[in-house]
N, C-alpha and C positions, 0 to 999 in steps of 0.2 A: 477526829473531826469528820463530819459527813456533809457532803454537798450534793445537790441535785441540779442538773441542767436540763432544761426543756428545749428540745429541738423538733417539736411536733410540726413546725411550719415548713420543714424541708423534707425531701426524700432521704430518709436515714441511710439508705445504701450508699448515697454519694458521700456521706460523712464516714460511716462505719467501714466502708469497703466490703468487697465480696466476702461472705462468711466472717464478717467482723474483723478482717485482717488489720485494719487501722487501729481499732480498739485494742487488739491483742499486742500490737507493737507498743502502744502506750503502756499497757499493763506490764509488758516485759521490761520496759525501761525504768519504771518506777516500782517502788515497793507497795504503794497504795493499791487498793482494789478498785477496779473499774468495771461496772456492769451496766448493761443497757437493756431496757425493755420498751419496745416501741419507740416512742419519741422522747423518752426520758433516760438520762444517764445518771447513775449514782456513783459517787466517789467517796471512798472511806480510807482514812489513813492519817499519816502525819500532817500537821497543819500546813507546813510549807509545801509539801508535795501536793496536797489536795488543791491548794491555791494555784500551783503551777499547772497541774493537769486541767483545772477549770479554765485557766487562761488559754492553754493550748486548744482545748476543744471549742471554746467560744470563738476564737479567731478562725479556726478551721470551719466552723459552722457558718461564719460570715463569708468565707471563701465560697462555700456552696451557694449561699444566697446570691452571690455575684455570678452564678452560672457555672462554676467549676466543680469537677469531680475530684475529691481529695485523693491523692496518690501517696504511696509510701514515702517518696522523697519530700512531699509536702509536710507530712507528719514529722519526719526526721528533722526537717529544717525548722519547723515551728518549735519543736522540743529544744533544739540547740539554741535558738534565739531566746526563748524564755529562760532557759537555764543560764544563759550568759547575761541576764538582766537587761535584755533588749526587747522586752515585751511591747513597750510603747512604740518602738521603731517598727516592730512587726505589725502592729495594729495600723500604723499609718501606711505601711506598704500595702497591706491587704485592702485598706479603705480606698486608696487612690490608684486604680489600675492604669497601666500605660500600654494598652493594647494597640498593636500596629495594624492598621487597616489596609485594604487593597491587595492582600496576599491570597494565595490559593487556600490557605487555612490561617486562622487568626494566630498571631504570635505575640506573646507578652512576656515580660521579665518574670523569672521564677524566684528571684532573690532580691534583697534590698540593694546589693551591689550591682546586680544587673539592671535594676530600675534606674539607679544613678547613672549607669553607663548609657542607657537609652536616652535619658533626659539630657545628658551631656552632648550626645550626638545630635540631638534636636536643636541644641542651642549654640553650637560652635562649629566653625568651618573645618578645623583640624582637631582631631581627637586621637590620643594615643592610649591604647588599652593594654595593660600588662597584667598577666595572671597565668595560673597553671592550666593544664589541659582540662576540658570539660566545663569551663566557666561561661561558655557561650560567646566568647569574644568574636569569633568569625561569624557564627550563625546570626547573631543579632545585628552585626554590621551589614551582612548581606540582606537581612530583612529590611533594615533601614534603607539600603540602596534600592531595593525593588519597590518599596513603598514610595520612595521619592520619584522613581521613574513612572510609576502608575499615576501619581498625582501631578505629573508633568513639571516637577520642581527641577529636574535635570533631564537631559536628552540622551544620556548614555551611562552605562556602568562599566567601569574598568577594574577588574580584579587581578591582582598582581601577587606573585610569589617569587622569592629568590630560589634559584636552582642550586642548592647545596647538597652534596652527595651523602652527608650524614654517615660517614664511615663506609659507604659503599661506592662502587665505581659505576658511572653511567656507561662507560665504554663497552662493557660486555653485553649490554642490552641490544636486542635486534632493532633494526629500523633506522630512519634518519633522526636528526636532532629533535624534530617535533614529536616523533613517536617516543623517543627516549624521555622527553620532558613531560609527556602527558600524565604519568602517574603522580607527579608533583602537583599538578593542577587539578587532579580529580576531586579532592575535597571541596574545592570551590564550586565545581559543577554540581556536586552532590547537594550542597547548600542551596544553590539556585533552583534545582529541580524540586526541592522541598517547598519552595515559595511560589513556583510558577509551573504551568503545564510544560512537560518536557518538549513537546513539539514547538511551543512558543519560545522556549529557551533556544532551541536549535535555529528557529527562524530569525530571532533577534541577533543570534551570534553570527549567522550568515551575512546579515546586512550591516554588522558592525555596531549595533546598538548596545550589545553586550560583548565585551572582550575579556578573555581570560588568558593572561600572558606572563611569561617570565620577566623578572625585574630588569634584566639586561636589555629587553626590548623597549624600555621606557626612555632610554637616552635620546635626547634631541627633540622630544615631543612637548607640546603644550596642550593641556587638556582644558577646554572650556565647557561649561554646562555639563559637568560630569560628576558622578559620585565614584571616587577612587578608593580602593581598599588595598593596602599592603599587608598581606598575611604572612605569618611566620617571620616577622621582621627582625627577630633576634639573629637571623642568619644573613642579614644584610650588613655590609661594612659601613663605616662612617661616610665614605665618599658616595656609596650607593644610596644611603639614606638621604644625604643632601640632594643628590640627583633626583630622587623620587619626589621629595617635598617641593622642589623648585619646578616641578612639571605643572603645578596647579595653576589653572587659568581663571578667567572670569566666571562667576556663578558656579564655582566648583567646590566640592567638599572632599576631605580626605580622612580616612580612618586607618590608623596603623595598629596592628595587633601582634602580640607575640608573648613568648614565655622565656624570660631571661635565665631560667634554670635549665633550659634545653638548647643551648647554643652549640651548633655543629661546625662552626668555623674553626680553622686550625688554631687561631689565636682568639680566644673568647674575649679578650680585652679590646678587640677591634670591632665588637658588635655595635652597629649603629644605634640599635634600640637601647643599649645600655648608656651610650654616650649622650643621646639627645635629652635624656632626663636632666642633665646638667646644662647642656648647650641652649636648650629652648625653654628652660624653666620659667623665665621672667617675661616671656612674650605674650601679650594679651591676645586672646582669640585662640590660643593653643591650650588645650586642657588634657591633663593626664588622669586616667582612671585606673585604679589598682584593684584587681579582683583577687580573692584568695580561696582557700579550700572550702570556706563556708558558702561560696557561690557555685560550687561544682554541682551540676545537675545530672551527672551520669550515675552509674551504679554506686551505692554507698561505699563500696570498697575503694573506689577511686580516691575519695577524700582521705581514707586511711592510708592509702599508698603515698599520696602527696605529703601527708604529715610525717610518715616514716622517712621519706627521703629528706625532708627538711631537717628532721632530728639528726639524720646521718650527716648531712652537710654541716650542721652546727657543731657536732662532735669533731669532725675532721678539722674544721676551722680552729676550734679551741686547742686541739692537739698541735696544730701547726704553729699557733702563737706560743704555746709552751716550748716547742722545739727551738723557736727563735730566741 
């Protein structure tokens, strides 16, 4: 089977990649032959593969028409979606962008799961996002918080993390408690500085418009007109989770993020993030969003690492059941 796709209406380098790296990735993934000359792409091979490649390239061309430059991860994601019979879902995702405005640089979801996450945060006052590393849980939550502050939907941002030692001891570190805890809060500052000018982050932090604090410092507070994020929530206990969620005041929103496969508590069964899935499941206004390896937007090997650990966990669980 042979098909030709015309993309003469776009700058081909944004689709093909530098030195045609995106086309080579498609060629290496499929057995069909993919060649391009100017604004025309020829595909020759097995019927099913040709149709899949045609769908992938057509959707990526539409992405370029929306003003995006196609990157390697976009190609890999499109291939994965099409091969999983989710082409229609991919098409709807690319057709309806959810770009967050009011930031230092535009931020938009990179996957179907991330888009659902953003839309859920826009529609609900409390959102719980659970998924592996690299799925944008924290980054998108911080982007939403900054956008809400810029649009004057809230008056302040409060970013919170539990201080769990993850197998290491804080005691040996130099400095007072604030200096010891700073490394745990650094990822939140990094996300903020990606959304706002660093000087503005410093100024807003000084006047209290932005707070980045350990979870223990939340006790006894009531937060009105705030966008509050609890990051790494898998390392909060059940009582800490209750304490955090009950801090929410009038005109406030909360996002809870975490990865239940990376619990650093001495007793993982006491993770508040694990337990609230059951405790809060039937409360209207609280929504749970689950991301997975297909939503990872880091290096492609991160997805493979996550899959490998999942397989390892499944094997261990199966063996444990057999031993019982």
